ZARO-226478 format. One record per atom (N, C-alpha, C): x, y, z. Coordinates in Angstrom, 1 decimal. Layout:
BEGIN
+--------+--------+--------+
:     px :     py :     pz :
+--------+--------+--------+
:      X :      Y :      Z :
...
+--------+--------+--------+
***
This chain:
BEGIN
+--------+--------+--------+
:     px :     py :     pz :
+--------+--------+--------+
:  -23.2 :  -62.8 :  -75.9 :
:  -24.2 :  -63.2 :  -74.8 :
:  -24.1 :  -62.3 :  -73.5 :
:  -25.2 :  -62.0 :  -73.2 :
:  -25.2 :  -61.4 :  -71.6 :
:  -26.0 :  -62.2 :  -70.7 :
:  -25.3 :  -62.5 :  -69.6 :
:  -25.9 :  -63.5 :  -68.7 :
:  -26.3 :  -62.7 :  -67.3 :
:  -27.5 :  -63.0 :  -66.7 :
:  -27.8 :  -62.5 :  -65.6 :
:  -27.8 :  -63.8 :  -64.6 :
:  -27.1 :  -63.8 :  -63.4 :
:  -27.2 :  -64.8 :  -62.4 :
:  -27.7 :  -64.3 :  -61.3 :
:  -28.9 :  -64.9 :  -60.8 :
:  -29.7 :  -64.6 :  -59.8 :
:  -29.7 :  -65.6 :  -58.7 :
:  -29.6 :  -65.2 :  -57.5 :
:  -29.9 :  -66.2 :  -56.3 :
:  -31.3 :  -66.1 :  -56.1 :
:  -31.9 :  -67.2 :  -55.6 :
:  -33.6 :  -67.3 :  -55.3 :
:  -33.8 :  -66.1 :  -54.3 :
:  -35.0 :  -66.2 :  -54.0 :
:  -35.7 :  -65.2 :  -53.0 :
:  -35.6 :  -65.9 :  -51.6 :
:  -35.9 :  -65.2 :  -50.6 :
:  -35.8 :  -65.6 :  -49.3 :
:  -36.8 :  -66.8 :  -49.0 :
:  -36.4 :  -67.7 :  -48.2 :
:  -37.2 :  -68.8 :  -47.8 :
:  -37.4 :  -68.7 :  -46.3 :
:  -38.3 :  -69.5 :  -45.6 :
:  -38.3 :  -69.4 :  -44.2 :
:  -37.1 :  -70.3 :  -43.7 :
:  -36.5 :  -71.1 :  -44.2 :
:  -35.3 :  -71.7 :  -43.8 :
:  -34.2 :  -70.6 :  -43.8 :
:  -34.1 :  -69.8 :  -44.8 :
:  -33.1 :  -68.7 :  -44.8 :
:  -33.2 :  -67.7 :  -43.5 :
:  -34.7 :  -67.4 :  -43.5 :
:  -35.0 :  -66.5 :  -42.5 :
:  -34.5 :  -66.9 :  -41.1 :
:  -34.6 :  -68.2 :  -40.8 :
:  -34.5 :  -68.9 :  -39.6 :
:  -33.1 :  -69.5 :  -39.4 :
:  -32.3 :  -69.4 :  -40.3 :
:  -31.1 :  -69.8 :  -40.3 :
:  -30.9 :  -71.4 :  -40.3 :
:  -31.8 :  -72.0 :  -40.9 :
:  -31.7 :  -73.4 :  -41.2 :
:  -31.2 :  -73.9 :  -42.2 :
:  -30.2 :  -74.9 :  -42.4 :
:  -29.6 :  -75.4 :  -43.4 :
:  -30.4 :  -76.0 :  -44.6 :
:  -30.4 :  -75.6 :  -45.7 :
:  -31.3 :  -76.2 :  -46.9 :
:  -30.6 :  -77.1 :  -47.6 :
:  -29.5 :  -76.5 :  -48.4 :
:  -28.7 :  -77.5 :  -49.2 :
:  -29.7 :  -78.0 :  -50.4 :
:  -29.2 :  -79.0 :  -50.9 :
:  -29.8 :  -79.6 :  -52.1 :
:  -31.2 :  -80.7 :  -51.7 :
:  -31.1 :  -80.9 :  -50.4 :
:  -32.0 :  -82.0 :  -49.9 :
:  -33.3 :  -81.5 :  -49.4 :
:  -33.4 :  -80.0 :  -49.2 :
:  -34.6 :  -79.4 :  -48.7 :
:  -35.1 :  -78.6 :  -49.8 :
:  -36.3 :  -78.9 :  -50.2 :
:  -36.9 :  -78.3 :  -51.5 :
:  -38.0 :  -77.4 :  -50.9 :
:  -37.5 :  -76.2 :  -50.3 :
:  -38.5 :  -75.3 :  -49.7 :
:  -38.8 :  -74.3 :  -50.6 :
:  -40.1 :  -73.7 :  -50.2 :
:  -40.9 :  -72.5 :  -50.9 :
:  -40.2 :  -71.3 :  -50.4 :
:  -40.6 :  -70.3 :  -51.3 :
:  -40.1 :  -68.8 :  -51.0 :
:  -41.2 :  -68.4 :  -49.9 :
:  -40.7 :  -67.6 :  -48.9 :
:  -41.7 :  -67.0 :  -48.0 :
:  -42.3 :  -65.6 :  -48.7 :
:  -43.1 :  -64.9 :  -47.7 :
:  -43.8 :  -63.8 :  -48.1 :
:  -42.7 :  -62.8 :  -48.9 :
:  -41.7 :  -62.6 :  -48.1 :
:  -40.5 :  -61.6 :  -48.4 :
:  -39.9 :  -62.1 :  -49.8 :
:  -39.7 :  -63.4 :  -49.7 :
:  -39.2 :  -64.0 :  -50.9 :
:  -39.8 :  -63.6 :  -52.3 :
:  -41.2 :  -63.7 :  -52.2 :
:  -42.1 :  -63.6 :  -53.2 :
:  -42.1 :  -62.1 :  -53.5 :
:  -41.9 :  -61.1 :  -52.7 :
:  -41.9 :  -59.8 :  -53.0 :
:  -40.6 :  -59.5 :  -53.5 :
:  -39.4 :  -59.9 :  -53.2 :
:  -38.2 :  -59.9 :  -53.9 :
:  -38.4 :  -60.4 :  -55.3 :
:  -38.9 :  -61.5 :  -55.6 :
:  -39.1 :  -62.1 :  -56.8 :
:  -39.7 :  -61.2 :  -57.7 :
:  -40.9 :  -60.6 :  -57.2 :
:  -41.6 :  -59.6 :  -58.0 :
:  -40.8 :  -58.3 :  -58.3 :
:  -40.1 :  -57.8 :  -57.3 :
:  -39.4 :  -56.7 :  -57.6 :
:  -38.2 :  -56.9 :  -58.6 :
:  -37.6 :  -58.0 :  -58.6 :
:  -36.8 :  -58.3 :  -59.7 :
:  -37.6 :  -58.5 :  -61.0 :
:  -38.6 :  -59.1 :  -61.0 :
:  -39.2 :  -59.1 :  -62.3 :
:  -39.6 :  -57.6 :  -62.7 :
:  -40.2 :  -56.8 :  -61.9 :
:  -40.5 :  -55.5 :  -62.6 :
:  -39.3 :  -54.7 :  -63.1 :
:  -38.1 :  -55.1 :  -62.5 :
:  -37.0 :  -54.2 :  -62.8 :
:  -36.3 :  -54.8 :  -64.1 :
:  -36.6 :  -55.9 :  -64.4 :
:  -35.8 :  -56.7 :  -65.5 :
:  -37.0 :  -57.4 :  -66.7 :
:  -38.2 :  -56.9 :  -66.5 :
:  -39.1 :  -57.8 :  -67.4 :
:  -39.0 :  -57.3 :  -68.7 :
:  -38.4 :  -56.3 :  -69.2 :
:  -38.3 :  -55.8 :  -70.4 :
:  -36.8 :  -56.2 :  -70.8 :
:  -36.0 :  -57.1 :  -70.3 :
:  -34.8 :  -57.4 :  -70.7 :
:  -34.6 :  -58.3 :  -72.0 :
:  -35.7 :  -58.8 :  -72.4 :
:  -35.8 :  -59.6 :  -73.6 :
:  -35.0 :  -60.9 :  -73.4 :
:  -35.0 :  -61.7 :  -72.1 :
:  -34.5 :  -62.7 :  -72.1 :
:  -34.8 :  -63.9 :  -73.1 :
:  -34.0 :  -64.7 :  -73.9 :
:  -34.4 :  -65.8 :  -74.7 :
:  -34.2 :  -67.0 :  -73.9 :
:  -33.4 :  -67.0 :  -72.8 :
:  -33.4 :  -68.4 :  -72.1 :
:  -33.5 :  -68.3 :  -70.7 :
:  -34.1 :  -69.2 :  -70.2 :
:  -34.2 :  -69.1 :  -68.6 :
:  -33.6 :  -70.3 :  -68.0 :
:  -32.8 :  -70.5 :  -67.1 :
:  -32.2 :  -71.6 :  -66.6 :
:  -32.2 :  -71.5 :  -65.1 :
:  -32.8 :  -72.7 :  -64.5 :
:  -33.1 :  -72.9 :  -63.2 :
:  -32.4 :  -74.1 :  -62.8 :
:  -32.2 :  -74.3 :  -61.4 :
:  -31.8 :  -75.6 :  -60.8 :
:  -33.2 :  -76.4 :  -60.8 :
:  -33.1 :  -77.5 :  -60.1 :
:  -34.3 :  -78.5 :  -60.1 :
:  -35.2 :  -78.2 :  -58.7 :
:  -34.5 :  -77.2 :  -58.0 :
:  -35.4 :  -76.9 :  -56.8 :
:  -36.4 :  -75.7 :  -56.8 :
:  -37.4 :  -75.9 :  -56.2 :
:  -38.7 :  -75.1 :  -56.4 :
:  -38.5 :  -73.6 :  -56.1 :
:  -37.4 :  -73.3 :  -55.1 :
:  -37.3 :  -71.9 :  -54.7 :
:  -36.8 :  -71.2 :  -56.0 :
:  -36.0 :  -71.7 :  -56.8 :
:  -35.4 :  -71.0 :  -58.0 :
:  -36.6 :  -70.9 :  -59.1 :
:  -37.5 :  -72.0 :  -59.2 :
:  -38.7 :  -71.7 :  -60.1 :
:  -39.6 :  -70.7 :  -59.5 :
:  -39.7 :  -70.6 :  -58.4 :
:  -40.8 :  -69.6 :  -57.8 :
:  -40.4 :  -68.3 :  -57.8 :
:  -38.9 :  -68.0 :  -57.8 :
:  -38.1 :  -66.7 :  -58.0 :
:  -38.3 :  -66.2 :  -59.3 :
:  -38.4 :  -67.1 :  -60.3 :
:  -38.6 :  -66.5 :  -61.8 :
:  -39.9 :  -67.0 :  -62.3 :
:  -41.0 :  -67.3 :  -61.5 :
:  -42.2 :  -67.7 :  -62.2 :
:  -42.8 :  -66.9 :  -63.1 :
:  -42.6 :  -65.5 :  -62.9 :
:  -43.2 :  -64.5 :  -63.8 :
:  -42.6 :  -64.5 :  -65.1 :
:  -41.3 :  -64.6 :  -65.1 :
:  -40.5 :  -64.9 :  -66.4 :
:  -41.1 :  -66.2 :  -67.0 :
:  -41.1 :  -67.5 :  -66.4 :
:  -41.6 :  -68.6 :  -66.9 :
:  -43.1 :  -68.4 :  -67.5 :
:  -43.9 :  -67.6 :  -66.8 :
:  -45.2 :  -67.6 :  -67.3 :
:  -45.3 :  -66.8 :  -68.6 :
:  -44.4 :  -65.8 :  -68.7 :
:  -44.3 :  -65.0 :  -69.9 :
:  -44.1 :  -65.9 :  -71.1 :
:  -43.7 :  -67.2 :  -71.1 :
:  -43.3 :  -68.0 :  -72.2 :
:  -41.8 :  -68.2 :  -72.6 :
:  -41.0 :  -67.6 :  -71.7 :
:  -39.5 :  -67.8 :  -72.2 :
:  -39.1 :  -69.3 :  -72.2 :
:  -38.3 :  -69.6 :  -73.0 :
:  -37.7 :  -71.0 :  -73.0 :
:  -37.0 :  -71.2 :  -71.7 :
:  -37.5 :  -72.3 :  -71.1 :
:  -37.2 :  -72.7 :  -69.7 :
:  -36.4 :  -74.0 :  -69.6 :
:  -35.2 :  -74.1 :  -69.0 :
:  -34.5 :  -75.4 :  -69.0 :
:  -34.0 :  -75.6 :  -67.5 :
:  -34.3 :  -76.7 :  -66.8 :
:  -33.9 :  -77.1 :  -65.5 :
:  -32.7 :  -78.0 :  -65.5 :
:  -31.8 :  -77.6 :  -64.8 :
:  -30.5 :  -78.7 :  -64.6 :
:  -30.1 :  -78.8 :  -63.1 :
:  -30.1 :  -80.1 :  -62.9 :
:  -29.3 :  -80.3 :  -61.4 :
:  -27.9 :  -79.9 :  -61.3 :
:  -27.3 :  -79.6 :  -62.6 :
:  -26.0 :  -79.2 :  -62.3 :
:  -25.6 :  -77.7 :  -61.5 :
:  -26.7 :  -77.0 :  -61.5 :
:  -26.6 :  -75.8 :  -60.7 :
:  -27.7 :  -75.9 :  -59.4 :
:  -28.1 :  -76.9 :  -59.2 :
:  -28.6 :  -77.2 :  -57.7 :
:  -27.5 :  -76.7 :  -56.5 :
:  -28.2 :  -76.4 :  -55.3 :
:  -27.4 :  -76.0 :  -54.2 :
:  -26.5 :  -77.2 :  -53.9 :
:  -25.5 :  -76.9 :  -53.2 :
:  -24.4 :  -78.0 :  -52.7 :
:  -25.3 :  -78.9 :  -51.7 :
:  -24.9 :  -80.1 :  -51.6 :
:  -25.6 :  -81.0 :  -50.7 :
:  -24.6 :  -80.8 :  -49.3 :
:  -25.6 :  -80.4 :  -48.3 :
:  -24.6 :  -80.3 :  -47.0 :
:  -24.8 :  -81.5 :  -46.0 :
:  -25.3 :  -82.6 :  -46.5 :
:  -25.5 :  -83.8 :  -46.0 :
:  -26.2 :  -83.9 :  -44.8 :
:  -25.7 :  -84.5 :  -43.5 :
:  -26.6 :  -84.6 :  -42.3 :
:  -26.8 :  -83.2 :  -41.8 :
:  -26.2 :  -82.1 :  -42.2 :
:  -26.5 :  -80.8 :  -41.6 :
:  -27.7 :  -80.3 :  -42.3 :
:  -28.5 :  -80.7 :  -43.3 :
:  -29.7 :  -80.3 :  -43.9 :
:  -31.0 :  -80.3 :  -43.1 :
:  -31.6 :  -79.3 :  -43.0 :
:  -32.8 :  -79.4 :  -42.3 :
:  -32.5 :  -79.1 :  -40.8 :
:  -31.4 :  -78.7 :  -40.5 :
:  -31.1 :  -78.5 :  -39.0 :
:  -30.6 :  -77.2 :  -38.7 :
:  -30.9 :  -76.7 :  -37.6 :
:  -30.5 :  -75.2 :  -37.1 :
:  -28.8 :  -75.3 :  -36.8 :
:  -28.4 :  -74.0 :  -36.8 :
:  -27.0 :  -74.0 :  -36.8 :
:  -26.6 :  -73.9 :  -35.3 :
:  -26.1 :  -74.8 :  -34.7 :
:  -25.8 :  -75.1 :  -33.3 :
:  -24.3 :  -74.8 :  -33.4 :
:  -23.7 :  -74.7 :  -32.2 :
:  -22.4 :  -74.4 :  -32.2 :
:  -21.5 :  -75.2 :  -32.7 :
:  -22.0 :  -76.7 :  -32.4 :
:  -21.2 :  -77.9 :  -32.9 :
:  -21.3 :  -77.9 :  -34.6 :
:  -22.4 :  -77.6 :  -35.0 :
:  -22.6 :  -77.8 :  -36.5 :
:  -21.9 :  -76.6 :  -37.2 :
:  -21.9 :  -75.5 :  -36.5 :
:  -21.1 :  -74.4 :  -37.1 :
:  -19.7 :  -74.7 :  -37.0 :
:  -19.1 :  -75.2 :  -36.0 :
:  -17.6 :  -75.6 :  -36.0 :
:  -17.4 :  -76.4 :  -37.2 :
:  -18.1 :  -77.5 :  -37.4 :
:  -17.9 :  -78.5 :  -38.5 :
:  -17.9 :  -77.8 :  -39.7 :
:  -18.9 :  -76.8 :  -39.9 :
:  -19.1 :  -76.2 :  -41.1 :
:  -17.8 :  -75.3 :  -41.4 :
:  -17.3 :  -74.6 :  -40.5 :
:  -16.2 :  -73.9 :  -40.5 :
:  -14.9 :  -74.4 :  -40.9 :
:  -15.0 :  -75.7 :  -40.3 :
:  -13.6 :  -76.5 :  -40.7 :
:  -13.7 :  -76.9 :  -42.2 :
:  -14.8 :  -77.2 :  -42.7 :
:  -14.9 :  -77.5 :  -44.2 :
:  -14.6 :  -76.5 :  -44.8 :
:  -15.2 :  -75.1 :  -44.6 :
:  -14.9 :  -74.0 :  -45.3 :
:  -13.2 :  -73.6 :  -45.4 :
:  -12.9 :  -73.8 :  -44.2 :
:  -11.3 :  -73.5 :  -44.1 :
:  -10.6 :  -74.5 :  -44.9 :
:  -10.8 :  -75.7 :  -44.9 :
:  -10.2 :  -76.8 :  -45.8 :
:  -10.2 :  -76.3 :  -47.3 :
:  -11.4 :  -75.8 :  -47.6 :
:  -11.6 :  -75.4 :  -49.1 :
:  -10.8 :  -74.3 :  -49.5 :
:  -10.7 :  -73.4 :  -48.5 :
:   -9.9 :  -72.2 :  -48.7 :
:   -8.4 :  -72.6 :  -48.9 :
:   -8.1 :  -73.7 :  -48.2 :
:   -6.6 :  -74.4 :  -48.4 :
:   -6.4 :  -75.4 :  -49.5 :
:   -7.4 :  -75.3 :  -50.5 :
:   -7.5 :  -76.2 :  -51.7 :
:   -7.7 :  -77.4 :  -51.4 :
:   -8.2 :  -78.0 :  -50.2 :
:   -8.5 :  -79.3 :  -49.9 :
:  -10.1 :  -79.5 :  -50.4 :
:  -10.3 :  -79.7 :  -51.7 :
:  -11.5 :  -79.8 :  -52.2 :
:  -12.1 :  -80.9 :  -52.0 :
:  -11.5 :  -82.0 :  -51.4 :
:  -12.2 :  -83.2 :  -51.0 :
:  -13.0 :  -83.1 :  -49.7 :
:  -12.6 :  -82.1 :  -49.0 :
:  -13.3 :  -82.1 :  -47.6 :
:  -14.8 :  -82.0 :  -47.8 :
:  -15.6 :  -82.4 :  -46.9 :
:  -17.2 :  -82.4 :  -47.0 :
:  -17.7 :  -82.6 :  -45.5 :
:  -18.9 :  -82.3 :  -45.3 :
:  -19.7 :  -82.5 :  -44.1 :
:  -20.2 :  -84.0 :  -44.4 :
:  -20.4 :  -84.6 :  -43.1 :
:  -20.9 :  -86.0 :  -43.3 :
:  -21.9 :  -86.2 :  -44.3 :
:  -21.7 :  -87.1 :  -45.2 :
:  -22.7 :  -87.4 :  -46.2 :
:  -22.9 :  -86.3 :  -47.2 :
:  -22.0 :  -85.3 :  -47.1 :
:  -22.2 :  -84.1 :  -47.9 :
:  -21.5 :  -84.2 :  -49.3 :
:  -21.7 :  -83.2 :  -50.0 :
:  -20.9 :  -82.9 :  -51.4 :
:  -19.5 :  -82.3 :  -51.1 :
:  -18.6 :  -82.7 :  -51.6 :
:  -17.2 :  -82.0 :  -51.8 :
:  -17.4 :  -80.8 :  -52.8 :
:  -16.2 :  -79.9 :  -52.5 :
:  -16.2 :  -78.6 :  -53.4 :
:  -15.8 :  -79.3 :  -54.6 :
:  -15.0 :  -80.5 :  -54.9 :
:  -14.7 :  -80.9 :  -56.1 :
:  -15.8 :  -81.5 :  -56.8 :
:  -16.8 :  -82.1 :  -56.3 :
:  -18.0 :  -82.5 :  -56.9 :
:  -18.7 :  -81.3 :  -57.3 :
:  -18.8 :  -80.2 :  -56.7 :
:  -19.6 :  -79.1 :  -57.0 :
:  -18.8 :  -78.6 :  -58.2 :
:  -17.6 :  -78.5 :  -58.1 :
:  -16.8 :  -77.8 :  -59.4 :
:  -16.9 :  -78.5 :  -60.5 :
:  -17.1 :  -80.0 :  -60.4 :
:  -17.1 :  -80.8 :  -61.6 :
:  -18.5 :  -80.5 :  -62.4 :
:  -19.7 :  -80.4 :  -61.6 :
:  -20.9 :  -80.1 :  -62.3 :
:  -21.1 :  -78.8 :  -62.7 :
:  -20.4 :  -77.7 :  -62.2 :
:  -20.4 :  -76.6 :  -62.6 :
:  -19.5 :  -76.4 :  -63.8 :
:  -18.5 :  -77.0 :  -63.9 :
:  -17.7 :  -77.1 :  -65.1 :
:  -18.5 :  -77.7 :  -66.2 :
:  -19.5 :  -78.7 :  -66.1 :
:  -20.4 :  -79.1 :  -67.0 :
:  -21.3 :  -78.1 :  -67.4 :
:  -21.9 :  -77.2 :  -66.5 :
:  -23.0 :  -76.3 :  -66.7 :
:  -22.3 :  -75.0 :  -67.5 :
:  -21.0 :  -74.7 :  -67.2 :
:  -20.4 :  -73.6 :  -67.8 :
:  -20.0 :  -74.2 :  -69.4 :
:  -19.7 :  -75.3 :  -69.6 :
:  -19.4 :  -75.8 :  -70.9 :
:  -20.6 :  -75.8 :  -71.7 :
:  -21.7 :  -76.2 :  -71.3 :
:  -23.0 :  -76.1 :  -71.7 :
:  -23.7 :  -74.7 :  -72.2 :
:  -23.3 :  -73.6 :  -71.1 :
:  -23.7 :  -72.3 :  -71.3 :
:  -23.0 :  -71.7 :  -72.4 :
:  -21.6 :  -72.1 :  -72.6 :
:  -20.8 :  -71.5 :  -73.7 :
:  -21.5 :  -71.8 :  -75.2 :
:  -22.4 :  -72.8 :  -75.3 :
:  -22.8 :  -73.2 :  -76.6 :
:  -24.2 :  -72.6 :  -77.0 :
:  -24.7 :  -72.0 :  -75.9 :
:  -26.1 :  -71.5 :  -76.1 :
:  -26.2 :  -70.4 :  -77.3 :
:  -27.2 :  -70.4 :  -78.0 :
:  -27.1 :  -69.3 :  -79.1 :
:  -27.9 :  -67.9 :  -78.5 :
:  -28.5 :  -68.1 :  -77.3 :
:  -29.4 :  -67.0 :  -76.9 :
:  -28.3 :  -65.8 :  -76.6 :
:  -28.9 :  -64.6 :  -76.8 :
:  -28.2 :  -63.4 :  -76.6 :
:  -28.4 :  -62.9 :  -75.1 :
:  -29.4 :  -63.0 :  -74.6 :
:  -29.7 :  -62.9 :  -73.1 :
:  -30.3 :  -64.0 :  -72.4 :
:  -29.4 :  -64.3 :  -71.3 :
:  -29.7 :  -65.6 :  -70.6 :
:  -30.0 :  -65.0 :  -69.1 :
:  -30.9 :  -65.6 :  -68.5 :
:  -31.2 :  -65.5 :  -66.9 :
:  -31.1 :  -66.9 :  -66.3 :
:  -30.3 :  -66.9 :  -65.3 :
:  -29.9 :  -68.1 :  -64.6 :
:  -30.3 :  -67.8 :  -63.1 :
:  -31.2 :  -68.7 :  -62.5 :
:  -31.7 :  -68.7 :  -61.0 :
:  -31.0 :  -69.7 :  -60.3 :
:  -30.2 :  -69.7 :  -59.3 :
:  -29.5 :  -70.6 :  -58.7 :
:  -29.4 :  -70.6 :  -57.2 :
:  -28.2 :  -70.8 :  -56.4 :
:  -28.4 :  -70.9 :  -55.0 :
:  -27.0 :  -70.1 :  -54.6 :
:  -27.0 :  -69.9 :  -53.3 :
:  -25.8 :  -69.2 :  -52.7 :
:  -24.5 :  -69.7 :  -52.7 :
:  -24.4 :  -70.9 :  -52.3 :
:  -23.2 :  -71.6 :  -52.4 :
:  -22.8 :  -72.1 :  -53.8 :
:  -23.7 :  -72.3 :  -54.7 :
:  -23.5 :  -72.5 :  -56.1 :
:  -22.9 :  -71.2 :  -56.7 :
:  -23.4 :  -70.2 :  -56.4 :
:  -23.0 :  -68.9 :  -56.9 :
:  -21.5 :  -68.7 :  -56.4 :
:  -21.4 :  -68.7 :  -55.2 :
:  -19.9 :  -68.5 :  -54.5 :
:  -18.9 :  -69.4 :  -55.3 :
:  -19.3 :  -70.5 :  -55.7 :
:  -18.5 :  -71.4 :  -56.6 :
:  -18.3 :  -70.9 :  -58.0 :
:  -19.4 :  -70.7 :  -58.5 :
:  -19.5 :  -70.4 :  -59.9 :
:  -18.9 :  -69.0 :  -60.4 :
:  -19.2 :  -67.9 :  -59.7 :
:  -18.7 :  -66.6 :  -59.9 :
:  -16.9 :  -66.8 :  -60.1 :
:  -16.1 :  -67.3 :  -59.2 :
:  -14.8 :  -67.3 :  -59.4 :
:  -14.5 :  -68.1 :  -60.5 :
:  -15.1 :  -69.3 :  -60.8 :
:  -14.9 :  -70.0 :  -62.0 :
:  -15.1 :  -69.4 :  -63.4 :
:  -16.1 :  -68.4 :  -63.4 :
:  -16.3 :  -67.7 :  -64.7 :
:  -15.3 :  -66.7 :  -64.7 :
:  -14.7 :  -66.1 :  -63.5 :
:  -13.6 :  -65.2 :  -63.4 :
:  -12.2 :  -65.9 :  -63.9 :
:  -12.3 :  -67.1 :  -64.1 :
:  -11.0 :  -67.9 :  -64.3 :
:  -10.2 :  -68.1 :  -63.0 :
:  -10.8 :  -68.0 :  -62.0 :
:  -10.2 :  -68.1 :  -60.5 :
:  -10.3 :  -69.6 :  -60.1 :
:   -9.6 :  -69.9 :  -59.1 :
:   -9.9 :  -71.2 :  -58.3 :
:  -11.1 :  -71.3 :  -57.6 :
:  -11.7 :  -72.3 :  -57.5 :
:  -12.9 :  -72.6 :  -56.6 :
:  -12.7 :  -72.4 :  -55.2 :
:  -11.4 :  -72.5 :  -54.8 :
:  -10.9 :  -72.2 :  -53.5 :
:  -11.0 :  -70.8 :  -52.9 :
:  -11.3 :  -69.8 :  -53.9 :
:  -11.4 :  -68.5 :  -53.7 :
:  -13.0 :  -68.1 :  -53.5 :
:  -13.8 :  -69.1 :  -53.3 :
:  -15.4 :  -68.8 :  -53.4 :
:  -15.6 :  -68.0 :  -52.1 :
:  -15.1 :  -68.1 :  -51.1 :
:  -15.5 :  -67.2 :  -50.0 :
:  -15.5 :  -65.8 :  -50.2 :
:  -14.7 :  -65.2 :  -51.3 :
:  -14.6 :  -63.8 :  -51.7 :
:  -15.9 :  -63.4 :  -52.4 :
:  -16.8 :  -64.3 :  -52.7 :
:  -18.0 :  -63.9 :  -53.4 :
:  -19.3 :  -63.8 :  -52.4 :
:  -19.7 :  -62.7 :  -52.4 :
:  -20.9 :  -62.3 :  -51.6 :
:  -22.2 :  -62.7 :  -52.5 :
:  -23.3 :  -62.9 :  -51.4 :
:  -24.6 :  -63.3 :  -52.1 :
:  -25.7 :  -62.9 :  -51.1 :
:  -26.9 :  -62.4 :  -51.8 :
:  -27.9 :  -62.0 :  -51.1 :
:  -29.2 :  -62.7 :  -51.9 :
:  -30.3 :  -62.8 :  -51.2 :
:  -31.5 :  -63.2 :  -51.7 :
:  -31.8 :  -62.3 :  -52.8 :
:  -32.0 :  -62.8 :  -54.0 :
:  -32.2 :  -62.2 :  -55.3 :
:  -31.1 :  -61.2 :  -55.8 :
:  -30.0 :  -61.5 :  -55.1 :
:  -28.8 :  -60.8 :  -55.5 :
:  -28.3 :  -61.0 :  -57.0 :
:  -28.0 :  -60.1 :  -57.9 :
:  -28.0 :  -60.5 :  -59.2 :
:  -26.4 :  -60.2 :  -59.7 :
:  -26.1 :  -60.8 :  -60.5 :
:  -24.6 :  -60.8 :  -61.2 :
:  -24.9 :  -60.9 :  -62.7 :
:  -24.1 :  -59.9 :  -63.3 :
:  -24.2 :  -59.7 :  -64.8 :
:  -22.9 :  -59.7 :  -65.5 :
:  -22.8 :  -60.6 :  -66.4 :
:  -21.7 :  -61.1 :  -67.1 :
:  -21.9 :  -60.9 :  -68.7 :
:  -20.8 :  -60.5 :  -69.4 :
:  -20.9 :  -60.6 :  -70.9 :
:  -19.9 :  -61.7 :  -71.2 :
:  -20.3 :  -62.5 :  -72.1 :
:  -19.5 :  -63.7 :  -72.8 :
:  -19.1 :  -63.3 :  -74.2 :
:  -17.8 :  -63.0 :  -74.3 :
:  -17.5 :  -62.5 :  -75.5 :
:  -16.0 :  -63.1 :  -76.0 :
:  -16.0 :  -63.5 :  -77.2 :
:  -14.6 :  -64.3 :  -77.6 :
:  -14.2 :  -65.2 :  -76.6 :
:  -15.0 :  -66.0 :  -76.0 :
:  -14.7 :  -67.1 :  -75.2 :
:  -14.4 :  -66.8 :  -73.8 :
:  -14.6 :  -65.5 :  -73.5 :
:  -14.1 :  -65.1 :  -72.1 :
:  -15.5 :  -64.5 :  -71.4 :
:  -15.6 :  -64.8 :  -70.0 :
:  -16.6 :  -64.2 :  -69.2 :
:  -16.1 :  -62.8 :  -68.6 :
:  -16.9 :  -61.8 :  -68.6 :
:  -16.6 :  -60.5 :  -68.2 :
:  -17.7 :  -60.0 :  -67.2 :
:  -17.3 :  -60.1 :  -65.8 :
:  -18.2 :  -59.8 :  -64.8 :
:  -18.3 :  -58.3 :  -64.7 :
:  -19.6 :  -57.6 :  -64.9 :
:  -19.8 :  -56.1 :  -64.8 :
:  -20.7 :  -55.8 :  -63.6 :
:  -21.3 :  -56.6 :  -63.1 :
:  -22.3 :  -56.3 :  -61.9 :
:  -22.1 :  -57.4 :  -60.9 :
:  -22.2 :  -57.2 :  -59.5 :
:  -22.1 :  -58.3 :  -58.7 :
:  -22.8 :  -58.1 :  -57.5 :
:  -23.8 :  -58.9 :  -57.3 :
:  -24.6 :  -59.2 :  -56.2 :
:  -25.5 :  -57.9 :  -56.1 :
:  -25.9 :  -57.3 :  -57.2 :
:  -26.8 :  -56.1 :  -57.1 :
:  -28.2 :  -56.4 :  -56.5 :
:  -28.7 :  -55.7 :  -55.8 :
:  -30.0 :  -55.7 :  -55.2 :
:  -30.7 :  -54.4 :  -55.3 :
:  -30.3 :  -53.7 :  -56.4 :
:  -30.8 :  -52.4 :  -56.6 :
:  -32.4 :  -52.2 :  -57.0 :
:  -32.7 :  -53.5 :  -57.5 :
:  -34.4 :  -53.9 :  -57.5 :
:  -35.0 :  -53.8 :  -56.5 :
:  -34.5 :  -53.8 :  -55.2 :
:  -35.2 :  -54.0 :  -53.9 :
:  -35.3 :  -52.5 :  -53.3 :
:  -34.7 :  -51.6 :  -53.9 :
:  -34.6 :  -50.3 :  -53.3 :
:  -35.9 :  -49.6 :  -53.3 :
:  -36.9 :  -50.0 :  -54.1 :
:  -38.2 :  -49.5 :  -54.1 :
:  -39.0 :  -50.1 :  -53.0 :
+--------+--------+--------+
***
């Protein structure tokens, strides 16, 4: 199996630095739609047999052209963005950023139960991504396209590498950044990371 993991295109919340998380179901902006179209043009001939998105519409809009082409499409909340709790829908003030940085530092130190107020913990994110990975392993498709979110990707990529989720800050992500993996003999092999080559044109 070959798996392409794609972050959604830009939203106005991304552009303005406003926290989205799983509680803000925003649309792509004009640039995000251009990014999505550029990815489609670059990969329309890949013969994907399965398309997987989160339940948030910014992922649906990013791969809308693939959906319209009739590829089998599955949505799962297991790859929704992390819930940032009370921070969602708010601009990054110094106090909010300090609270965020404290949680990130806790996760780096393997305190996976740390969370922002009313937010999701890294352990909860890990548990649902473990379900997703177990499900993905059983798919019969040879080429799979997954569209998800920044923090989800940061957690998912180290897990697929066999590393700890506490290492998720090592994973970079960009709007429509693409990761390519081969799944062979029960092991995921990452061969491309956060590629935005499709945007060069």
